[in-house]
ZADO-1210 file (C-alpha; in nm, 4 decimals, padded with zeros to 6 digits):
<atoms>
<atom x="10.4293" y="07.8337" z="09.7991" code="MET" pos="1"/>
<atom x="10.7492" y="07.9192" z="09.7663" code="ALA" pos="2"/>
<atom x="10.8898" y="08.1564" z="10.0724" code="GLU" pos="3"/>
<atom x="10.8321" y="08.5452" z="10.1251" code="ASN" pos="4"/>
<atom x="10.6267" y="08.5386" z="09.7759" code="ASP" pos="5"/>
<atom x="10.4575" y="08.8573" z="09.8213" code="TYR" pos="6"/>
<atom x="10.2739" y="08.8422" z="09.4920" code="ASP" pos="7"/>
<atom x="10.0770" y="08.5657" z="09.5858" code="ALA" pos="8"/>
<atom x="09.9643" y="08.8112" z="09.8593" code="PHE" pos="9"/>
<atom x="10.0071" y="09.1823" z="09.7935" code="ALA" pos="10"/>
<atom x="09.7107" y="09.3383" z="09.8101" code="ALA" pos="11"/>
<atom x="09.6278" y="09.1271" z="10.1705" code="ALA" pos="12"/>
<atom x="09.9327" y="09.2334" z="10.2918" code="TYR" pos="13"/>
<atom x="09.9132" y="09.5640" z="10.1734" code="ASP" pos="14"/>
<atom x="09.5684" y="09.6158" z="10.2957" code="ALA" pos="15"/>
<atom x="09.6447" y="09.5267" z="10.6619" code="ASP" pos="16"/>
<atom x="09.9763" y="09.7283" z="10.6731" code="ASN" pos="17"/>
<atom x="09.7855" y="10.0515" z="10.6189" code="GLU" pos="18"/>
<atom x="09.6172" y="09.9823" z="10.9443" code="VAL" pos="19"/>
<atom x="09.7201" y="09.7315" z="11.1806" code="ASN" pos="20"/>
<atom x="09.9687" y="09.7793" z="11.5048" code="ALA" pos="21"/>
<atom x="10.2846" y="09.6834" z="11.4225" code="TRP" pos="22"/>
<atom x="10.3211" y="09.8873" z="11.0928" code="ASN" pos="23"/>
<atom x="10.0845" y="10.1919" z="11.0856" code="ALA" pos="24"/>
<atom x="10.1136" y="10.2795" z="11.4846" code="TYR" pos="25"/>
<atom x="10.4715" y="10.1705" z="11.5414" code="TYR" pos="26"/>
<atom x="10.7058" y="10.1390" z="11.2367" code="GLU" pos="27"/>
<atom x="10.5893" y="10.3525" z="11.0038" code="ARG" pos="28"/>
<atom x="10.6004" y="10.6672" z="11.2419" code="PRO" pos="29"/>
<atom x="10.9210" y="10.5561" z="11.4625" code="ALA" pos="30"/>
<atom x="11.1081" y="10.5390" z="11.1219" code="ILE" pos="31"/>
<atom x="10.9800" y="10.8763" z="10.9400" code="LEU" pos="32"/>
<atom x="11.0461" y="10.9959" z="11.2245" code="ALA" pos="33"/>
<atom x="11.4301" y="10.9410" z="11.2424" code="LEU" pos="34"/>
<atom x="11.4062" y="11.0138" z="10.8746" code="VAL" pos="35"/>
<atom x="11.3073" y="11.4149" z="10.9906" code="GLY" pos="36"/>
<atom x="11.3595" y="11.6807" z="10.7630" code="GLU" pos="37"/>
<atom x="11.3413" y="11.5352" z="10.3646" code="ALA" pos="38"/>
<atom x="11.2566" y="11.8503" z="10.1658" code="ALA" pos="39"/>
<atom x="11.4694" y="11.8589" z="09.8216" code="GLY" pos="40"/>
<atom x="11.6350" y="11.5000" z="09.9111" code="LEU" pos="41"/>
<atom x="11.6576" y="11.2369" z="09.7002" code="SER" pos="42"/>
<atom x="11.5305" y="10.9211" z="09.8488" code="VAL" pos="43"/>
<atom x="11.5802" y="10.5913" z="09.7992" code="LEU" pos="44"/>
<atom x="11.3090" y="10.3782" z="09.9364" code="ASP" pos="45"/>
<atom x="11.4607" y="10.0213" z="09.9269" code="ALA" pos="46"/>
<atom x="11.2545" y="09.7650" z="09.9606" code="GLY" pos="47"/>
<atom x="10.9219" y="10.0124" z="09.9013" code="CYS" pos="48"/>
<atom x="10.6048" y="09.7740" z="09.9425" code="GLY" pos="49"/>
<atom x="10.3150" y="09.9268" z="09.8252" code="GLY" pos="50"/>
<atom x="10.4094" y="10.2424" z="09.8674" code="GLY" pos="51"/>
<atom x="10.3630" y="10.3704" z="10.1963" code="ALA" pos="52"/>
<atom x="10.6840" y="10.5040" z="10.3376" code="HIS" pos="53"/>
<atom x="10.7104" y="10.6700" z="09.9744" code="ALA" pos="54"/>
<atom x="10.3900" y="10.8849" z="09.9879" code="ALA" pos="55"/>
<atom x="10.4986" y="10.9853" z="10.3637" code="ALA" pos="56"/>
<atom x="10.7937" y="11.1021" z="10.1807" code="LEU" pos="57"/>
<atom x="10.6702" y="11.2008" z="09.9244" code="LEU" pos="58"/>
<atom x="10.4561" y="11.4824" z="10.1109" code="GLU" pos="59"/>
<atom x="10.7801" y="11.5803" z="10.3274" code="ARG" pos="60"/>
<atom x="10.8852" y="11.7322" z="09.9988" code="GLY" pos="61"/>
<atom x="11.1538" y="11.4651" z="09.9212" code="ALA" pos="62"/>
<atom x="11.2424" y="11.3231" z="09.5270" code="VAL" pos="63"/>
<atom x="11.1300" y="10.9423" z="09.5792" code="VAL" pos="64"/>
<atom x="11.2398" y="10.6373" z="09.4000" code="THR" pos="65"/>
<atom x="11.1359" y="10.3184" z="09.5207" code="GLY" pos="66"/>
<atom x="11.2236" y="09.9868" z="09.4310" code="ILE" pos="67"/>
<atom x="11.1424" y="09.6316" z="09.5437" code="ASP" pos="68"/>
<atom x="11.1537" y="09.2826" z="09.4560" code="ALA" pos="69"/>
<atom x="10.7745" y="09.2248" z="09.4208" code="SER" pos="70"/>
<atom x="10.6050" y="09.2746" z="09.1122" code="ALA" pos="71"/>
<atom x="10.2702" y="09.2757" z="09.2752" code="GLY" pos="72"/>
<atom x="10.3543" y="09.5202" z="09.5357" code="MET" pos="73"/>
<atom x="10.5196" y="09.7948" z="09.3270" code="LEU" pos="74"/>
<atom x="10.2141" y="09.7724" z="09.1035" code="ASP" pos="75"/>
<atom x="09.9904" y="09.8156" z="09.4487" code="ILE" pos="76"/>
<atom x="10.2757" y="10.1319" z="09.4847" code="ALA" pos="77"/>
<atom x="10.1950" y="10.2714" z="09.1160" code="ARG" pos="78"/>
<atom x="09.8537" y="10.3174" z="09.1659" code="ARG" pos="79"/>
<atom x="09.9180" y="10.4526" z="09.5186" code="ARG" pos="80"/>
<atom x="10.1952" y="10.6946" z="09.3989" code="LEU" pos="81"/>
<atom x="10.0247" y="10.7990" z="09.0447" code="GLU" pos="82"/>
<atom x="10.3371" y="10.8628" z="08.8594" code="GLY" pos="83"/>
<atom x="10.4920" y="11.0688" z="09.1487" code="ARG" pos="84"/>
<atom x="10.7751" y="10.8850" z="09.2507" code="ALA" pos="85"/>
<atom x="11.0137" y="10.6639" z="09.0169" code="ARG" pos="86"/>
<atom x="10.9560" y="10.2724" z="09.0569" code="LEU" pos="87"/>
<atom x="11.2065" y="09.9683" z="08.9525" code="LEU" pos="88"/>
<atom x="11.2466" y="09.5976" z="09.0568" code="PRO" pos="89"/>
<atom x="11.5309" y="09.5303" z="09.2415" code="ALA" pos="90"/>
<atom x="11.6614" y="09.2975" z="09.4539" code="ASP" pos="91"/>
<atom x="11.8606" y="09.3953" z="09.7208" code="LEU" pos="92"/>
<atom x="12.1150" y="09.0902" z="09.6722" code="ASN" pos="93"/>
<atom x="12.2557" y="09.2183" z="09.3634" code="GLU" pos="94"/>
<atom x="12.3858" y="09.5376" z="09.2443" code="ALA" pos="95"/>
<atom x="12.1609" y="09.8109" z="09.2368" code="LEU" pos="96"/>
<atom x="12.1173" y="10.0042" z="08.8822" code="PRO" pos="97"/>
<atom x="12.1959" y="10.3529" z="09.0215" code="PHE" pos="98"/>
<atom x="12.4669" y="10.5746" z="08.9451" code="ALA" pos="99"/>
<atom x="12.7412" y="10.6258" z="09.2442" code="ASP" pos="100"/>
<atom x="12.5963" y="10.8819" z="09.4760" code="GLN" pos="101"/>
<atom x="12.3239" y="10.8848" z="09.2946" code="ALA" pos="102"/>
<atom x="12.1122" y="10.9575" z="09.6394" code="PHE" pos="103"/>
<atom x="12.1219" y="11.1786" z="09.9873" code="ASP" pos="104"/>
<atom x="11.9196" y="10.9572" z="10.1876" code="LEU" pos="105"/>
<atom x="11.8555" y="10.5344" z="10.1482" code="ILE" pos="106"/>
<atom x="11.5414" y="10.4076" z="10.3554" code="LEU" pos="107"/>
<atom x="11.4794" y="10.0452" z="10.3887" code="ALA" pos="108"/>
<atom x="11.1731" y="09.9440" z="10.6231" code="SER" pos="109"/>
<atom x="11.1616" y="09.6069" z="10.7420" code="LEU" pos="110"/>
<atom x="11.3750" y="09.4663" z="10.4586" code="VAL" pos="111"/>
<atom x="11.7369" y="09.3539" z="10.6026" code="MET" pos="112"/>
<atom x="11.5957" y="09.0438" z="10.7772" code="HIS" pos="113"/>
<atom x="11.5291" y="08.8485" z="10.4745" code="TYR" pos="114"/>
<atom x="11.8961" y="08.8775" z="10.3562" code="LEU" pos="115"/>
<atom x="12.0878" y="08.5978" z="10.4355" code="PRO" pos="116"/>
<atom x="12.4298" y="08.8435" z="10.3846" code="ASP" pos="117"/>
<atom x="12.4279" y="09.2153" z="10.4925" code="TRP" pos="118"/>
<atom x="12.7656" y="09.2733" z="10.3169" code="SER" pos="119"/>
<atom x="12.6260" y="09.3512" z="09.9370" code="ARG" pos="120"/>
<atom x="12.3330" y="09.5249" z="10.0260" code="PRO" pos="121"/>
<atom x="12.5081" y="09.7432" z="10.2885" code="LEU" pos="122"/>
<atom x="12.8025" y="09.8142" z="10.0210" code="SER" pos="123"/>
<atom x="12.5703" y="09.9127" z="09.7585" code="GLU" pos="124"/>
<atom x="12.3930" y="10.1666" z="09.9864" code="PHE" pos="125"/>
<atom x="12.7409" y="10.3102" z="10.0683" code="ASN" pos="126"/>
<atom x="12.8122" y="10.3535" z="09.6807" code="ARG" pos="127"/>
<atom x="12.4635" y="10.5389" z="09.6632" code="LEU" pos="128"/>
<atom x="12.5546" y="10.7933" z="09.9192" code="LEU" pos="129"/>
<atom x="12.8152" y="11.0250" z="09.8950" code="PRO" pos="130"/>
<atom x="13.0061" y="11.1354" z="10.2273" code="GLU" pos="131"/>
<atom x="12.7998" y="11.2167" z="10.5106" code="GLY" pos="132"/>
<atom x="12.4753" y="11.0685" z="10.3190" code="GLY" pos="133"/>
<atom x="12.2508" y="10.8743" z="10.5692" code="ARG" pos="134"/>
<atom x="12.0812" y="10.5128" z="10.5555" code="LEU" pos="135"/>
<atom x="11.8021" y="10.4849" z="10.7624" code="VAL" pos="136"/>
<atom x="11.6111" y="10.1495" z="10.8172" code="PHE" pos="137"/>
<atom x="11.4787" y="09.9229" z="11.0781" code="SER" pos="138"/>
<atom x="11.4997" y="09.5335" z="11.1251" code="THR" pos="139"/>
<atom x="11.3462" y="09.2504" z="11.3078" code="HIS" pos="140"/>
<atom x="11.4821" y="09.3137" z="11.7052" code="HIS" pos="141"/>
<atom x="11.7647" y="09.0139" z="11.7260" code="PRO" pos="142"/>
<atom x="11.6275" y="08.9557" z="12.1153" code="PHE" pos="143"/>
<atom x="11.2537" y="08.9504" z="11.9180" code="MET" pos="144"/>
<atom x="11.3777" y="08.6813" z="11.7145" code="ASP" pos="145"/>
<atom x="11.5589" y="08.4898" z="11.9279" code="HIS" pos="146"/>
<atom x="11.3078" y="08.3924" z="12.1547" code="ALA" pos="147"/>
<atom x="11.0211" y="08.3192" z="11.9001" code="SER" pos="148"/>
<atom x="11.2553" y="08.0749" z="11.7436" code="THR" pos="149"/>
<atom x="11.3301" y="07.8402" z="12.0207" code="GLY" pos="150"/>
<atom x="11.7009" y="07.8232" z="11.8997" code="ARG" pos="151"/>
<atom x="11.9636" y="07.7558" z="12.1461" code="ASP" pos="152"/>
<atom x="12.2440" y="07.9893" z="12.0243" code="ASN" pos="153"/>
<atom x="12.1688" y="08.3102" z="11.9786" code="TYR" pos="154"/>
<atom x="12.5093" y="08.4328" z="11.8284" code="PHE" pos="155"/>
<atom x="12.4309" y="08.2538" z="11.5590" code="GLU" pos="156"/>
<atom x="12.3107" y="08.3893" z="11.2182" code="THR" pos="157"/>
<atom x="12.0703" y="08.1798" z="11.0888" code="TYR" pos="158"/>
<atom x="11.7280" y="08.1275" z="10.8838" code="SER" pos="159"/>
<atom x="11.3857" y="08.1096" z="11.0538" code="PHE" pos="160"/>
<atom x="11.0162" y="08.0127" z="10.9348" code="ASP" pos="161"/>
<atom x="10.6592" y="08.1681" z="11.0196" code="GLU" pos="162"/>
<atom x="10.3429" y="08.0931" z="10.8897" code="THR" pos="163"/>
<atom x="10.1385" y="08.4340" z="10.7996" code="TRP" pos="164"/>
<atom x="09.7325" y="08.4290" z="10.7737" code="GLN" pos="165"/>
<atom x="09.6598" y="08.7292" z="10.5084" code="ARG" pos="166"/>
<atom x="09.3486" y="08.7336" z="10.2813" code="GLY" pos="167"/>
<atom x="09.2572" y="08.3853" z="10.4047" code="GLY" pos="168"/>
<atom x="09.6129" y="08.2259" z="10.3505" code="LYS" pos="169"/>
<atom x="09.8543" y="08.0586" z="10.4722" code="ASP" pos="170"/>
<atom x="10.1982" y="08.2523" z="10.3748" code="ILE" pos="171"/>
<atom x="10.5491" y="08.0535" z="10.4024" code="ALA" pos="172"/>
<atom x="10.8188" y="08.3410" z="10.5224" code="MET" pos="173"/>
<atom x="11.1611" y="08.2919" z="10.5897" code="ARG" pos="174"/>
<atom x="11.3718" y="08.5486" z="10.7982" code="PHE" pos="175"/>
<atom x="11.7421" y="08.5796" z="10.8971" code="TRP" pos="176"/>
<atom x="11.8476" y="08.6325" z="11.2700" code="HIS" pos="177"/>
<atom x="12.1625" y="08.7565" z="11.3704" code="ARG" pos="178"/>
<atom x="12.3382" y="08.8684" z="11.6789" code="PRO" pos="179"/>
<atom x="12.3241" y="09.2650" z="11.7566" code="LEU" pos="180"/>
<atom x="12.7348" y="09.2856" z="11.7416" code="HIS" pos="181"/>
<atom x="12.6673" y="09.1269" z="11.3642" code="ALA" pos="182"/>
<atom x="12.4783" y="09.4044" z="11.2726" code="MET" pos="183"/>
<atom x="12.7483" y="09.6568" z="11.4425" code="PHE" pos="184"/>
<atom x="13.0076" y="09.4993" z="11.2563" code="ALA" pos="185"/>
<atom x="12.8667" y="09.4897" z="10.9279" code="ALA" pos="186"/>
<atom x="12.8042" y="09.8333" z="10.9222" code="LEU" pos="187"/>
<atom x="13.1272" y="09.9292" z="11.0310" code="LYS" pos="188"/>
<atom x="13.2652" y="09.7014" z="10.7580" code="SER" pos="189"/>
<atom x="13.0961" y="09.8715" z="10.5032" code="ALA" pos="190"/>
<atom x="13.2471" y="10.2163" z="10.6158" code="GLY" pos="191"/>
<atom x="12.9025" y="10.3570" z="10.8098" code="PHE" pos="192"/>
<atom x="12.9105" y="10.5031" z="11.1452" code="GLN" pos="193"/>
<atom x="12.6271" y="10.4578" z="11.3686" code="ILE" pos="194"/>
<atom x="12.4609" y="10.8183" z="11.4624" code="ASP" pos="195"/>
<atom x="12.1121" y="10.6522" z="11.6345" code="ILE" pos="196"/>
<atom x="11.9944" y="10.3093" z="11.7322" code="VAL" pos="197"/>
<atom x="11.6603" y="10.3142" z="11.8655" code="SER" pos="198"/>
<atom x="11.3865" y="10.1272" z="12.0483" code="GLU" pos="199"/>
<atom x="11.0829" y="10.3158" z="12.0200" code="PRO" pos="200"/>
<atom x="10.7492" y="10.3313" z="12.1900" code="GLN" pos="201"/>
<atom x="10.4209" y="10.2943" z="11.9636" code="PRO" pos="202"/>
<atom x="10.2370" y="10.5877" z="11.8427" code="ASP" pos="203"/>
<atom x="10.0056" y="10.6549" z="12.1725" code="PRO" pos="204"/>
<atom x="09.6741" y="10.5957" z="11.9729" code="ARG" pos="205"/>
<atom x="09.7211" y="10.2146" z="11.9673" code="ALA" pos="206"/>
<atom x="09.6578" y="10.2241" z="12.3037" code="ARG" pos="207"/>
<atom x="09.2897" y="10.2439" z="12.2348" code="THR" pos="208"/>
<atom x="09.2954" y="10.1315" z="11.9165" code="LEU" pos="209"/>
<atom x="09.5002" y="09.8089" z="11.9835" code="PHE" pos="210"/>
<atom x="09.5362" y="09.7710" z="12.3195" code="PRO" pos="211"/>
<atom x="09.6612" y="09.3795" z="12.3332" code="GLN" pos="212"/>
<atom x="09.9641" y="09.5134" z="12.0466" code="ALA" pos="213"/>
<atom x="09.9986" y="09.8106" z="12.2615" code="TYR" pos="214"/>
<atom x="10.0737" y="09.5983" z="12.6153" code="GLN" pos="215"/>
<atom x="10.3209" y="09.3872" z="12.3492" code="SER" pos="216"/>
<atom x="10.4695" y="09.6713" z="12.1778" code="LEU" pos="217"/>
<atom x="10.5147" y="09.9046" z="12.5069" code="THR" pos="218"/>
<atom x="10.7267" y="09.6061" z="12.7213" code="THR" pos="219"/>
<atom x="10.8815" y="09.3607" z="12.4238" code="LYS" pos="220"/>
<atom x="11.1603" y="09.4309" z="12.1780" code="PRO" pos="221"/>
<atom x="10.9936" y="09.4084" z="11.8581" code="ARG" pos="222"/>
<atom x="11.1877" y="09.6206" z="11.5933" code="PHE" pos="223"/>
<atom x="11.5375" y="09.7695" z="11.5521" code="LEU" pos="224"/>
<atom x="11.5944" y="10.1420" z="11.4244" code="PHE" pos="225"/>
<atom x="11.8780" y="10.2878" z="11.3002" code="PHE" pos="226"/>
<atom x="12.0235" y="10.5754" z="11.1567" code="SER" pos="227"/>
<atom x="12.3807" y="10.5732" z="10.9752" code="VAL" pos="228"/>
<atom x="12.5907" y="10.8139" z="10.8247" code="VAL" pos="229"/>
<atom x="12.8479" y="10.7202" z="10.5366" code="LYS" pos="230"/>
<atom x="13.1979" y="10.7627" z="10.6658" code="LEU" pos="231"/>
<atom x="13.4644" y="10.9643" z="10.4322" code="ASP" pos="232"/>
<atom x="13.6112" y="10.6149" z="10.2493" code="GLU" pos="233"/>
<atom x="14.0202" y="10.6822" z="10.3529" code="GLY" pos="234"/>
<atom x="13.8745" y="10.6786" z="10.7526" code="CYS" pos="235"/>
<atom x="13.6798" y="10.3587" z="10.7177" code="TRP" pos="236"/>
<atom x="13.9130" y="10.2018" z="10.5420" code="ARG" pos="237"/>
<atom x="14.1639" y="10.2856" z="10.7526" code="TRP" pos="238"/>
<atom x="13.9403" y="10.1933" z="11.0636" code="VAL" pos="239"/>
<atom x="13.8474" y="09.8523" z="10.9137" code="SER" pos="240"/>
</atoms>
């Protein structure tokens, strides 16, 4: 099986994502807290998966467009959202099919660590936002990544592989580690100013529901969350 073939296990992945400690009681509440008020905002959910974040954004009154590279995940999102959001196939390594400044806010949940190079997606995100528009995203914490791979050099940007088990299948996954300074440099180079960097705690309910996961999430880095703002183009080109 090819790496990151979400079409091969879309239903099993989405079912697990709905209820597990890492997504339902940690990542999702944390990133939605960073988003804050969304009523009336035009939001791009970049890497929307099965639509869990999009559903929450719609409940907050946002106008949502979701994109994902997996047709299987988009099918699940379509069934969940029942026409309430525009959903399109798109690859974050390529140009995105939207006009300049089409969105007020972009959310990218746990997708950036699949990308070997951040320059193209961040450039596209910048293009799609007005001055002052926000990008809110989560990604693997680089301290977690590096500790789990056994690699010698934290300061490299490198790929590493994992095997997930979903729906009784072994699933080949490939991710990209990049050191913290490389994340900050990529954001600056793309014209974003960092507003918030967050290493949140899980939903307190996880303590009872998932005691082992709760212990891990409250004592070890897992995901890293950013809220960044598009700068005036003349300003960021001058300082970059």
